[in-house]
N, C-alpha and C positions, 0 to 999 in steps of 0.2 A: 610544648608548648617551650618557651624555648630555657634554655642553660642561663644561669648566672655569672655574664662575666664580665671582669671587671675589665673599665676602658683604660688603653694600653696606653701610654701618656710619650711616652718617644716617642722618633723618629716624624717624619710628615706627618703624618695620618694618624690621628687618632680616634678611633671606630668607637663605640659604645659596644653593652652588648648584643640589641637588633643586630648593629648594622652585623659583627664577629658572626652571628648567628647565621644571616642570612645567606653571608657569600662563605662561611663554613659549608651551610645547604647548596651552594651553585655550584661547589665544586664538590663535592661529594667526600669531605673530608671530615672527624671531628672534632669540635673548637681545644684546645690547649689550655687545660692552667696552666695560669704566669701571675709570675711574682706574689703577692701575699697568698693567691690561691693556694697554690701550691703549698700541703700540708702531710712533708715528706723529709722522713727524718735521716736518712742513711745517706751515704754514698753514692754519690752522680758523673755519671762519664761528661765534661759541659763539650759541645761544638759551637764554632763564629763561627757567623751570617753565612761563609762559606762551607758548610757541612764539614772544617776542622777539624780534631780533638786538639786539645785547649788543654785534657789535663783528669784527673780525677778528683774530685774537690765531697768537702762534704758538702750538704746542701741548703744551710745557710751561708757557705762560704761560697758558694756559685753565685746566691742572691748580691753578694755584697759585691763580689766582683761584676754583677751584672750591671749596679748602680755602675760602677766605677768605670764601666763607657758604658753607661749613658743611655742606654738598653734593655729591652725585656727579659727575661728566663723564664723559661719556655720547658713544660715539661714536654719530652716525645711520645716514652712507654714507660713509662715507674712498673712496670712485669715482668723485666727481665735487674737483672743482676748484674753489675751496677744501672742503675737506672738510667738513661739517658736523661738529657736537656739539655737546648740551646740558647746561642745566647742573639737576640735577635732583634728587629721592629717589624714587630707582628704589625698591623695594624702594615705598614709597606710589604711586608715578603705573604702578608693575603690579597693587597691589592695590587699588586709585582704578578699574580701567579691568577687572578680575573683578565686585571686587565689582557698575559700573553695564550691566555687559555682556555673565555669565554671568544670575552669584546674583539680581540684578532678572530682571532677561529671564524667566527661568526659573519666578520669583515669579510675575512679573508675567502667564505663559501661565496659570501655576495660579490665578489668582484673576481673571484673566476669566469662565474659568469657569465662574465663583461668577452668576449673573443672576440678576431679580426679576422673579418671573411675577404676575401683577394678575389678577384675575375682573374682570369686566366689571360686577359689581354690588358692587363695595368699597364701603363704605362710609365716609364721610368719619373719621370713627374709627382706621380702620385706616387710611386710606391714611397717614396723621398720622406713626402708627405705621412702616410700613413706610419714611415721608424717615426718623424718627433711625435706626432698623436701616442703610436705606442713606449719611448721614450718621460713622455709626462703620465702616459696609465703605468705603468710602470714606480713609480714615486709612490703609486698610493696603494701595488699589491708584491705582488712576489714570481708571481706564474703568468703567463701568459699565452693563448692556444689563439693559431695562427690557422683560417683552412683555406683552403680553395677546392671548389665543386666541377670539374670542367668535362667537355667531352676528351673518350679512351686513344681520342686521336693527341688527343694535346695535353698529353698525358705525362709529357719531355719538357715541354713546353711550362711547365708549372710549376715542376719541383724544379725548375732552373729561377724561375721568381721564387721560391720560399727559399735558394743557397740563394741571390741577392741578400735581399732580406738576410736576413743570417749574415749575412758580410756587411752589412751596412747598417746593421746594428749593435757591432760584437764587443764597441766601448761600454753598451749597461744591460745586458745581456747574455746569456749566450743557451743552446739552444742542450734541452733534452731529451738525448734516446736522439735518431732519424727519424728520416719521413714515414707515418704510415699511411702507405693505402690500403681502402677498401672500395667493392665495387657499392655505388651510389642510385637510388629507386622512387622518382619519387611516390609523393603519399597517393597526390591528382592525377589522374592525369585527364585535362578539362578534352582535350580534344584527342577523344579516342577513337580518331578516321586515321592522323595522323602516328607516325609511326615513333615509337619512343626510343631517344635517341639513348645509347649505351653511356652511360657518366660511371668518372670515380669520383671519391671523395679523398684529399691529402692531407692530414695534418701534422704538425707540428707544434711540440711545447717548446717555448724558454721557459728563463727564470732567470730571475735579476741577481745582476754581481755583487755589487748592495743589497742586503736583506733589509727593507724595513720593519726595524720592530715599534712598537709600543711604548712608546717615555711615561713615565707618572709627572705628565707637567698640569696634569691634572688639578684644579680644588678640591681640596673637599669635600665641597656641597652638590659638587655636582661628579663626582667619583660615587660620592654615597644614594645619588639620582641615581644613577647611571643603574647598580648595586639593586634598588625599590626595583626598576626597568624591568629586569630581567630578571627577578627574582616571582613578581606579578606573572610575568610570563612563562614563570614553571608551573604554578599554584595553578594557568590557566590552561595552560598542554595535558598538564595532568589530571583537571577538571577531566577537561575533554578523550583524554584516555580511557579514564574510570567508565565516562559514561558512551561511548563508544563499547567497554568490552561488556556494558551491564548489556545494550541493546541487540549486543549479539550472545548474549546470556537469551534474553526473551525469545531473541530468536530462533536458537534451537529448545527450548526451551518449549515454546510453541509447538516445531515440529513434531517436537517429543510428543508431546499431549495429543500434534493431530495422529498418529501414529496409534497411540494407546485409544484413543474414541474411535477408527477403522478396526482396531485388531481387538474391543472389547461387541460393535455392535455389525462384527462378521457373525457371520449367518454356522454353523453345524452342518454337515451336510445332510444327515436326519432331520434338521427343521426345510436345506434348500426341498429333500424328498415329501415331504410332508406339505409339502406346497407347489410341487408338477401338478399338472392341472389331469397331468398321463396317470398319471399311479391313483388321484379318486376314491380315498381307504379313510375307513373309520375305524376308530381305537378306542378298543376299552381301558377301563381305570385299574390299571394293576394293582391297586391294594386291593380284591378280589382273587389273584393268583392267577387269574383265565381273562391274559392278556392273550387278546388273538387280533386279526385282522381280516378285516370284507371287503374285500374287494371289487368292484360289481362286476366289473369284466372277465373278472374269473383270470388273472391274464397270471400261469404259475408260479412263472423266470420272473414277475413283477416281487408277487410275495415271495418266495427267497433272498429276490436282493433284500425288502425292505427288511423281510428275518432279519437276516444276519449284521445288517445297518442297528438294529436294537440290539442286541446282544451286542454290539459294538460301543455301542452309548451305553447300555447299565454296565459293561463292565470297566466304560470308562473312569464312571459314578463311586 
């Protein structure tokens, strides 16, 4: 059940209680008390939107300062002395965190899957085309990985291509570290008769000089729709994870039950011997205190063995 949080009336966005709670859940933080919802009468340390200390004031005075600035008064922590409050546009701050900590990371993960694969025999003209493509791509993402897979004999030539790419693109991206080289093996060899040629994989990663940032230029209805989409997706993922855990528990429980069934159904050594055809014996009722065995074949060693097993079984009981 959602906490009742007032609408924040300052800033660009004016989220209601439902959106505040959803975005707080996505960011894994607790919704903060704000404005008239703050029921506190002591002194508070007041921070501005940049987390710089304004001063120490009575809570009512801090609320008036927030009103003059046209911002919300947010209670950060009232357990400490003096309590900690902040003046900010709370909805805008949550929207910024949502866009940068969730949306941006998700989109960056998708974009990072895009990387260039170059040939070790690429021409200069084609390489310049790849540089232009990389320039357009780096407007949308902050990193780019470039890969060349080539025979080990042409590794020096492939390195030269990557260095040329670095020189041609230095105006908009710079390399992160050096070129990494590792052995490359194909997953499937279609022609088994053909000898597999030794190959190497060369990787280099670039980062954008001007890093892209998520700007809060979305209208409120669109950003609320985004929050609802991500919240529904998180609930679905949580349900799937819980189902996977439940299925795993069922499998483990069924395996335990099977083990218990096998243990319960396992026969004792005495029962196995009694079912052995070679021993062929008869047992009298032990309630008569005249327990004895009658072996038809008269084999004394089998009788002694059986007698010891009966003693062991009765002692176990």
